[in-house]
C-alpha positions in Angstrom: 0.0 0.0 0.0 2.8 2.3 0.8 4.5 1.6 -2.5 1.3 2.2 -4.3 0.7 5.5 -2.6 4.3 6.7 -3.4 3.9 5.7 -7.0 0.7 7.7 -7.3 2.3 10.7 -5.6 5.3 10.4 -8.1 2.9 10.2 -11.0 1.1 13.4 -9.8 4.5 15.2 -9.6 5.5 14.1 -13.1 2.1 15.1 -14.3 2.4 18.6 -12.7 5.9 19.0 -14.2 4.6 18.0 -17.7 1.7 20.5 -17.3 4.2 23.3 -16.6 6.3 22.2 -19.5 3.3 22.0 -21.8 2.2 25.5 -20.8 5.7 26.9 -21.5 5.8 25.0 -24.9 2.5 26.7 -26.0 3.7 30.2 -25.0 7.2 29.8 -26.5 5.9 28.3 -29.7 4.3 31.6 -30.5 7.6 33.4 -30.0 9.8 30.9 -31.8 11.5 32.3 -34.9 11.3 29.4 -37.4 13.6 31.0 -40.0 16.4 31.5 -37.6 16.2 27.9 -36.4 16.0 26.7 -40.0 19.1 28.6 -40.9 20.9 27.3 -37.8 20.0 23.7 -38.7 21.2 24.1 -42.3 24.4 25.8 -41.3 25.4 23.4 -38.5 24.3 20.1 -40.1 26.1 21.1 -43.3 29.2 22.1 -41.3 29.5 18.7 -39.7 28.0 16.3 -42.2 28.0 15.5 -45.9 24.4 15.9 -47.1 23.0 13.7 -49.9 19.7 13.0 -51.6 18.7 10.0 -49.6 16.8 9.9 -46.3 18.6 9.2 -43.1 17.8 6.5 -40.5 16.6 7.6 -37.1 17.0 5.6 -33.9 15.2 6.7 -30.7 16.9 6.4 -27.4 16.7 7.7 -23.8 19.9 8.9 -22.2 18.0 10.7 -19.4 15.3 9.5 -17.1 13.0 10.6 -14.3 13.4 8.0 -11.5 12.5 7.7 -7.8 16.0 9.0 -7.2 15.3 12.1 -9.3 16.6 13.0 -12.8 19.3 10.8 -14.0 21.4 11.6 -17.1 23.8 9.1 -18.7 26.0 12.0 -20.0 29.0 9.5 -20.1 27.2 7.8 -23.0 27.1 11.1 -24.9 30.7 11.7 -24.2 31.7 8.3 -25.4 29.7 8.5 -28.6 30.5 12.1 -29.6 33.8 13.7 -30.5 32.1 17.1 -30.8 29.4 18.4 -28.5 27.3 21.5 -29.2 25.1 22.6 -26.3 21.9 24.6 -26.7 21.3 26.4 -23.4 17.7 26.8 -22.6 16.4 28.3 -19.4 12.8 27.1 -19.9 13.6 23.7 -21.4 11.4 24.2 -24.4 13.0 26.2 -27.2 15.9 23.8 -27.4 13.4 21.1 -28.3 12.1 23.2 -31.2 15.7 23.6 -32.3 16.5 19.9 -31.9 13.5 19.1 -34.1 14.7 21.4 -36.8 18.2 19.7 -36.7 16.5 16.3 -36.7 14.4 17.1 -39.8 17.2 18.7 -41.7 19.6 15.8 -41.0 17.2 13.1 -41.9 16.0 14.8 -45.1 19.6 15.0 -46.2 20.5 11.4 -45.7 22.2 11.7 -42.3 21.7 8.9 -39.7 20.9 10.2 -36.3 20.0 9.1 -32.7 17.1 11.1 -31.3 17.4 11.2 -27.6 13.9 11.6 -26.3 12.8 13.9 -23.5 11.7 11.8 -20.5 9.1 14.4 -19.6 7.6 14.3 -23.1 8.8 11.3 -25.0 6.4 11.8 -27.9 7.4 15.5 -28.3 10.5 17.1 -29.6 13.8 15.3 -28.8 16.0 16.6 -26.1 19.2 15.8 -27.9 20.3 14.8 -31.4 23.4 12.8 -32.3 24.8 12.5 -35.8 26.0 8.9 -35.6 28.6 8.6 -38.4 29.9 12.1 -37.7 30.1 11.6 -33.9 28.6 15.1 -33.4 26.0 15.7 -30.7 23.6 18.6 -30.2 22.5 18.6 -26.5 20.0 20.6 -24.5 21.5 22.2 -21.5 19.0 23.3 -18.8 18.2 22.6 -15.2 17.9 18.9 -16.0 20.4 18.3 -18.7 23.9 19.8 -18.1 26.0 19.4 -21.2 27.3 22.9 -21.3 30.5 21.9 -19.4 31.4 19.3 -22.0 30.5 21.4 -25.1 33.0 22.8 -27.6 30.3 25.3 -28.5 27.4 26.7 -26.6 24.3 28.2 -28.3 21.8 30.3 -26.3 18.3 29.2 -27.2 17.1 32.8 -26.6 18.5 33.7 -30.0 15.5 31.8 -31.6 12.9 33.7 -29.6 11.2 37.0 -30.5 11.9 39.1 -27.5 8.8 41.3 -27.8 6.5 38.2 -27.8 8.5 36.6 -25.0 8.3 39.8 -22.8 4.5 40.0 -23.3 4.1 36.5 -21.9 7.0 36.1 -19.5 4.8 36.3 -16.4 2.9 33.2 -17.6 6.1 31.1 -18.1 7.0 28.9 -15.1 
């Protein structure tokens, strides 16, 4: 009975965290500058990979998890797989997902095989991280859960993809 009660309580906490995440996602989607993210994806994928006219293969994995012990990240896995790490710092944990999705689509549509690392809070949504497998290049979200900034050769601030005027108008609604 105690285990059941703790499981239900944990499920409520995760549900509440997802509700806050979803709210942030709705608000920040309206402020997201698609063109900037598209240009970023094109520039960075082209820099690290040879594009071709085929379609890439995608493998979905988790390298992060929400557990009874809290958030666990297998960042050692990322460091072992990738020679180059690019961090996308994101205070609200949402914009980086939009950027990762742009990277994902551009890589796949240009014949590049990837690993999409799913977000444990929203596994059916935008990926948290993208790894170009053959090229050994990883694009990783850095926020309060994922801390890849310390390992990165390059750090990108996710705010550059947000329209500041829209963000400021809704900032008090973001949690």
